C-alpha positions in Angstrom: 0.6 8.8 -46.4 -2.2 9.0 -48.9 -2.0 7.5 -51.6 -2.8 9.3 -55.0 -5.9 7.3 -55.7 -7.3 8.7 -52.1 -6.2 12.2 -51.8 -5.2 14.0 -55.1 -1.6 15.8 -54.8 -2.0 19.4 -53.7 0.3 22.1 -54.1 2.8 23.0 -51.6 5.8 25.7 -51.9 9.6 24.6 -51.7 12.7 26.3 -50.4 11.9 29.8 -51.2 9.2 30.0 -47.8 11.0 27.1 -45.7 15.0 26.4 -45.1 14.0 23.1 -44.5 12.0 22.3 -47.8 14.8 22.1 -50.3 13.0 21.2 -53.3 9.1 22.7 -54.5 7.2 19.6 -54.4 5.2 20.5 -57.2 8.1 20.6 -59.2 8.9 16.8 -57.0 6.0 15.9 -58.2 5.7 16.6 -61.4 9.3 15.3 -61.8 8.1 11.9 -60.2 4.8 11.6 -62.2 7.1 11.6 -65.2 9.6 9.0 -64.1 6.5 7.2 -63.6 7.4 6.8 -59.4 5.0 6.5 -56.1 5.1 9.5 -54.7 3.2 8.5 -51.8 5.9 6.3 -50.3 4.2 6.3 -46.4 7.0 7.9 -43.5 5.5 5.6 -40.7 3.2 3.2 -42.4 -0.9 2.8 -42.6 -3.0 4.0 -39.8 -4.5 1.3 -37.3 -7.1 1.5 -34.2 -5.2 1.3 -30.8 -6.1 1.5 -27.6 -4.1 3.8 -25.3 -1.0 2.4 -23.2 -1.3 4.8 -20.6 -4.5 5.9 -19.0 -5.1 8.5 -16.4 -7.1 6.5 -14.0 -9.5 9.2 -13.6 -10.6 8.6 -17.1 -13.4 6.1 -15.9 -14.8 8.4 -13.8 -16.1 10.2 -17.2 -15.6 7.9 -20.0 -16.3 4.2 -20.2 -13.1 2.9 -22.2 -13.9 -0.6 -22.6 -17.2 0.9 -24.4 -14.8 3.4 -26.3 -12.5 1.0 -27.6 -9.7 2.4 -29.2 -9.6 6.3 -29.2 -7.0 7.0 -31.6 -5.5 5.3 -35.3 -2.3 5.2 -35.4 0.9 3.9 -37.4 2.7 0.5 -36.3 5.7 1.2 -34.4 3.5 4.1 -32.5 1.6 4.0 -28.7 0.1 7.3 -27.1 -1.8 8.0 -23.5 -4.7 9.8 -23.1 -5.1 12.0 -19.9 -6.9 15.2 -18.7 -10.0 14.2 -19.8 -13.1 16.8 -19.2 -14.9 16.5 -16.4 -12.4 14.4 -14.3 -11.3 15.9 -11.0 -8.4 17.7 -10.9 -5.5 18.4 -8.6 -6.9 21.9 -7.4 -10.3 20.0 -6.3 -12.1 21.7 -9.6 -13.4 19.8 -12.4 -11.2 19.9 -15.5 -13.2 22.4 -18.3 -14.0 21.0 -21.6 -13.7 22.3 -25.2 -9.9 21.1 -25.5 -8.4 23.7 -27.9 -4.9 25.6 -28.9 -1.4 24.0 -26.3 1.6 24.5 -26.0 5.1 22.6 -24.2 7.4 23.4 -21.9 10.2 21.5 -20.2 9.5 20.8 -16.5 11.4 19.9 -13.4 13.1 17.2 -13.2 12.4 15.8 -16.7 8.5 16.2 -16.4 6.4 18.1 -19.0 4.5 21.3 -18.5 1.4 21.6 -20.9 -0.7 25.1 -21.2 -4.0 24.5 -22.9 -6.7 26.8 -23.7 -10.4 25.8 -22.8 -12.7 27.4 -25.6 -15.8 28.0 -23.5 -18.5 30.6 -24.4 -20.5 32.1 -21.9 -23.5 29.6 -21.0 -21.8 26.9 -22.2 -22.5 23.6 -20.4 -21.1 20.2 -21.6 -22.1 18.2 -18.6 -18.8 18.5 -17.0 -20.8 21.1 -14.0 -18.3 24.1 -14.7 -21.3 26.6 -15.5 -22.4 25.6 -11.9 -19.5 27.5 -10.6 -17.2 24.0 -10.0 -14.8 24.9 -13.2 -13.0 28.6 -14.4 -15.2 31.5 -13.4 -17.3 31.7 -10.8 -14.7 29.5 -8.6 -12.2 32.1 -8.8 -14.0 35.6 -9.2 -11.3 35.9 -11.8 -11.9 38.9 -14.7 -15.1 38.2 -15.6 -16.0 36.0 -13.3 -19.0 37.1 -10.7 -21.6 38.0 -13.7 -23.6 34.8 -13.4 -23.2 31.1 -15.1 -20.6 30.3 -17.5 -19.4 34.0 -17.7 -16.0 34.4 -17.9 -16.2 30.4 -18.7 -12.8 30.0 -20.9 -9.4 30.1 -19.5 -6.8 27.8 -19.3 -5.7 24.7 -17.3 -2.3 23.0 -16.6 -0.9 20.1 -16.6 2.5 18.3 -15.7 3.3 15.2 -17.0 5.9 12.6 -16.7 7.7 11.1 -19.3 4.8 8.0 -19.8 1.9 10.4 -20.0 1.3 10.7 -16.7 -0.4 13.5 -15.5 1.4 14.2 -11.6 -0.7 17.4 -11.1 -3.3 19.7 -13.3 -4.6 22.9 -12.4 -6.5 25.9 -13.7 -4.3 28.3 -14.6 -6.7 31.3 -16.2 -10.1 31.8 -15.6 -12.6 34.5 -16.1 -12.0 34.8 -19.5 -14.2 33.8 -22.5 -13.5 31.3 -25.5 -10.0 30.8 -25.3 -9.2 29.3 -28.7 -5.2 29.1 -29.5 -2.5 31.7 -28.8 1.4 30.4 -28.7 4.3 29.7 -26.8 6.6 32.6 -26.0 10.4 32.0 -25.9 10.6 33.6 -22.5 8.5 30.7 -21.0 4.7 31.6 -21.1 1.4 31.2 -23.1 0.0 33.8 -24.4 -3.9 32.8 -24.3 -6.1 34.2 -26.9 -10.0 35.8 -26.4 -12.0 34.4 -29.6 -14.7 36.7 -28.9 -15.5 40.3 -28.8 -18.5 40.6 -26.4 -19.1 43.6 -24.5 -21.2 44.4 -21.4 -23.9 46.1 -23.7 -24.1 42.6 -25.5 -25.1 40.6 -22.1 -25.8 42.7 -19.4 -24.2 39.1 -17.3 -20.9 40.6 -18.7 -18.7 42.7 -16.8 -15.5 43.6 -18.7 -15.0 43.6 -22.2 -13.4 41.1 -24.2 -11.3 40.3 -27.2 -7.4 40.3 -25.9 -5.3 38.3 -25.2 -3.8 37.0 -21.7 -0.3 36.2 -20.9 0.2 32.5 -18.7 3.9 31.8 -17.2 4.1 27.8 -17.6 5.5 27.6 -14.5 3.1 29.2 -11.8 -0.5 28.6 -10.4 -3.7 30.4 -11.1 -2.5 33.7 -12.7 -4.0 37.5 -11.7 -5.5 38.2 -15.3 -4.1 41.1 -17.4 -5.3 42.2 -20.3 -2.6 42.7 -23.2 -4.9 45.7 -24.4 -2.0 47.2 -26.8 -1.9 43.7 -28.7 -5.5 45.1 -30.4 -9.0 44.1 -29.6 -10.4 41.8 -31.8 -11.8 38.3 -32.7 -8.1 36.5 -31.6 -7.1 32.9 -32.9 -3.1 32.2 -32.5 -0.1 34.2 -31.8 3.8 32.8 -32.9 6.2 35.0 -31.5 10.0 35.4 -33.3 12.9 34.3 -31.1 15.0 36.3 -33.0 12.7 39.8 -32.2 10.5 39.1 -29.7 7.7 40.6 -32.4 4.4 38.7 -32.1 2.6 37.5 -35.2 -1.1 37.3 -34.6 -4.2 36.3 -36.6 -7.7 37.0 -36.6 -10.8 34.1 -36.8 -13.1 36.2 -39.3 -14.1 35.8 -42.7 -12.3 38.6 -43.4 -9.4 38.6 -40.7 -6.0 40.8 -41.0 -2.8 39.7 -40.4 -1.5 41.9 -37.0 2.3 42.3 -35.8 2.9 43.4 -32.0 6.4 45.4 -31.6 6.5 45.2 -28.1 8.7 48.3 -26.4 10.6 45.7 -24.0 10.4 42.4 -25.8 9.5 39.9 -23.5 7.5 42.4 -21.3 4.2 42.6 -24.2 2.6 44.7 -20.9 4.8 47.4 -21.4 2.9 48.4 -24.4 4.1 48.6 -27.8 3.3 49.4 -31.9 0.6 47.2 -33.6 0.6 46.9 -37.4 -1.1 45.1 -39.8 0.2 43.2 -43.4 -0.3 44.6 -46.5 1.1 43.1 -49.8 3.3 45.4 -52.1 2.9 43.7 -55.2 0.0 41.2 -54.5 -3.8 41.4 -54.2 -5.2 42.9 -51.1 -7.7 39.7 -50.6 -6.1 36.5 -50.4 -9.1 34.4 -49.6 -9.7 33.0 -53.1 -7.4 33.6 -57.2 -4.4 33.4 -55.6 -3.8 29.7 -56.3 -1.5 30.7 -59.8 1.2 32.8 -57.0 1.7 29.1 -55.7 5.8 29.0 -54.7 5.7 32.7 -55.4 7.4 35.3 -52.5 5.6 38.4 -52.3 6.7 41.4 -50.8 5.3 42.5 -47.5 5.1 45.9 -45.9 4.0 46.6 -42.3 2.1 49.8 -41.8 1.5 50.7 -38.5 -1.9 51.0 -36.9 -0.5 53.0 -33.8 1.4 55.7 -35.9 -1.8 55.9 -37.8 -4.5 57.1 -35.3 -6.3 53.5 -35.5 -7.9 52.4 -32.4 -6.7 49.1 -31.5 -8.8 48.9 -28.9 -12.5 49.7 -30.1 -15.9 48.7 -28.8 -17.1 47.4 -31.8 -15.7 44.6 -33.5 -14.2 47.3 -36.2 -9.8 46.9 -35.8 -9.9 44.5 -39.5 -12.2 47.4 -41.2 -10.0 50.1 -40.1 -6.7 48.1 -41.0 -8.5 47.1 -44.4 -8.8 51.3 -45.0 -5.0 51.4 -44.6 -4.7 48.3 -47.7 -4.4 45.6 -45.1 -4.1 42.3 -46.7 -7.5 40.1 -46.3 -7.2 36.3 -45.2 -10.4 33.7 -44.7 -10.3 32.7 -41.0 -6.3 33.1 -40.0 -6.4 30.5 -37.4 -3.3 28.1 -36.3 0.1 30.0 -36.2 3.4 28.8 -35.2 7.1 29.9 -35.2 9.8 27.6 -36.5 12.2 26.7 -39.8 13.3 30.4 -39.5 9.9 31.4 -40.5 6.4 32.0 -38.8 3.3 29.8 -40.5 -0.2 30.5 -40.1 -3.3 28.7 -41.2 -6.2 30.1 -42.9 -9.3 27.8 -42.4 -11.6 28.3 -44.8 -8.8 30.1 -47.5 -8.6 29.0 -51.1 -10.7 28.5 -53.8 -12.2 25.1 -52.6 -12.5 27.1 -49.2 -10.8 23.5 -47.7 -7.7 25.7 -46.5 -4.3 27.5 -47.0 -0.8 27.4 -45.5 0.8 31.2 -45.5 4.6 31.1 -44.9 6.9 34.4 -43.8 9.9 35.0 -43.7 10.8 38.4 -42.0 14.7 38.0 -43.4 13.3 39.4 -46.8 10.0 40.1 -45.7 7.8 38.0 -48.2 5.4 36.4 -47.6 4.5 32.8 -49.4 1.2 30.5 -50.6 3.0 27.3 -48.7 -0.5 25.1 -49.2 -3.7 25.2 -50.6 -6.6 22.2 -50.4 -7.8 21.9 -53.7 -10.1 19.0 -52.4 -11.7 18.0 -49.0 -10.1 14.4 -49.3 -6.6 16.3 -50.1 -7.1 18.6 -46.4 -10.0 19.4 -44.6 -10.3 23.0 -43.4 -6.7 22.9 -40.9 -6.9 24.4 -38.1 -4.0 24.2 -35.3 -0.3 24.1 -36.6 2.6 23.0 -35.5 6.0 21.8 -36.6 8.5 18.5 -35.5 12.3 18.8 -34.8 13.3 18.0 -38.9 10.8 21.0 -39.8 8.1 18.9 -40.9 4.6 20.4 -40.3 1.8 19.1 -38.7 -1.7 20.4 -39.4 -4.8 19.5 -37.3 -8.0 19.4 -39.2 -11.5 20.8 -38.4 -13.6 19.7 -41.0 -16.5 17.8 -41.4 -16.3 14.2 -41.6 -13.9 12.0 -40.2 -10.5 14.1 -38.9 -6.5 13.7 -39.1 -3.5 15.2 -38.1 -1.4 15.8 -41.4 2.1 16.0 -41.9 3.8 17.6 -44.6 7.5 16.3 -44.9 10.5 18.0 -45.9 9.9 16.5 -49.3 6.4 17.8 -49.9 4.6 14.3 -49.5 1.6 14.2 -47.6 0.7 11.7 -45.3 -1.9 11.0 -42.1 -0.2 10.6 -38.6 -3.3 10.2 -36.2 -6.8 9.4 -37.1 -9.8 10.4 -34.5 -11.0 7.3 -33.8 -13.5 8.0 -31.1 -15.7 10.5 -33.1 -15.2 13.5 -35.4 -14.7 16.0 -33.5 -11.6 18.2 -34.4 -7.7 18.2 -33.3 -6.3 20.9 -31.8 -3.3 22.0 -29.6 -0.6 20.0 -31.6 3.0 20.7 -30.2 6.3 18.8 -29.7 8.4 17.9 -26.7 12.2 20.1 -27.0 13.8 16.8 -28.6 11.0 16.0 -30.5 10.0 12.4 -29.2 6.4 13.4 -28.3 3.4 14.7 -29.9 0.8 16.7 -27.8 -2.2 17.2 -28.8 -6.3 17.3 -27.9 -9.9 16.1 -29.0 -11.5 18.7 -28.5 -14.9 17.3 -27.5 -15.1 15.2 -25.1 -12.0 17.4 -24.3 -8.9 14.4 -24.2 -5.5 15.4 -24.0 -3.0 12.6 -26.1 1.2 12.5 -25.8 2.0 10.2 -29.2 5.5 8.5 -29.2 7.6 6.1 -31.1 8.2 2.6 -28.9 11.6 2.7 -29.8 12.0 6.2 -27.8 13.5 7.7 -31.1 12.3 11.7 -32.3 9.2 11.5 -34.3 10.6 12.6 -38.1 10.6 11.4 -41.5 12.9 9.5 -42.5 
């Protein structure tokens, strides 16, 4: 955990927004400070550089590990495996695409792990791995928007089968022909929703043959899918989704500086392609604009009302990137770059990467039982928390935030008692962390460095779950 001399305490909410968080961390901080206690007691210990214990043998064809040295800094008692690096040859004969981003874990056969991973690739983007020449996602498969020219439809997903030691057993492209697949989210029925953070249309680029800006569903167990855009979930600059397992409702974030939060209510829970109703979040007793000036609302549940875009005649599949403006005309609340989202602790969490008075990030928590929204985290300085992006939740209810700011990058945890700590540091470069997700038993944390794309598996040497004691 970072001491107060390095990172000043920042506000986080307590029991009203997360069942696992019993006391307001701000109250905890103030009481401990009054007693002269050190609230920066470290749950896992300081970080230090460490070489991977297990490494994919294909790694050496792309990165010189001897020259790179320790890829990560981790606490004592932790090990990690490194695999699925961009540019290596996958099991399907294709080169692994780059720009690893959102990811989810699923239980595989015979004790294996299944990871479905996004690749945030834009038209024409090339990192030297060769995919824009037809060896990666788009031209090789001619899917959705795959035949428009080099790099068009370069985004998509890959699926990785990994054993308990972090050794990849099989990997292959599972979604192709889409653009800039940033994040998404797992479903309770065993699939990954991959989100396009792109709203390109043919009029914008003559090589593009389809409208973009949609979500796509990828079953965890399966091969290359036929890309079917989930049109009624809305066309906008998608980032992530979180599915409420109790209702099947899908909560969607939008990566724009003036974004909205949407909720999709499928006609048939578990069958998103069967259509449904799209709604926007509005605040009954709070400001419409939450991007700044809301730090004083920390810890205060705000009443939410969902307004139907579908029933109000809004075109949820517009030709322009205008959905949020129609939503805001219906009093849709405005957020600063809605990014990562996750369901856990019987709540829905999402990150606003540039939210807050300092522009360094917020985390919001929605409770659908009483339909309230609470500001859960607001960073007041980049040394506290530097533009978090993806988010996931441990088996003990702790949050893990993947930084995407300037300079060095950390995976930052928030304990159930409200403490802030660093679990992992990128020791290779300053590229962002992404794709954080835990195995079902909580013993393994999977995540990515986006560039060069590398996937990791972090675990304790004693085999115990990664929980804060």
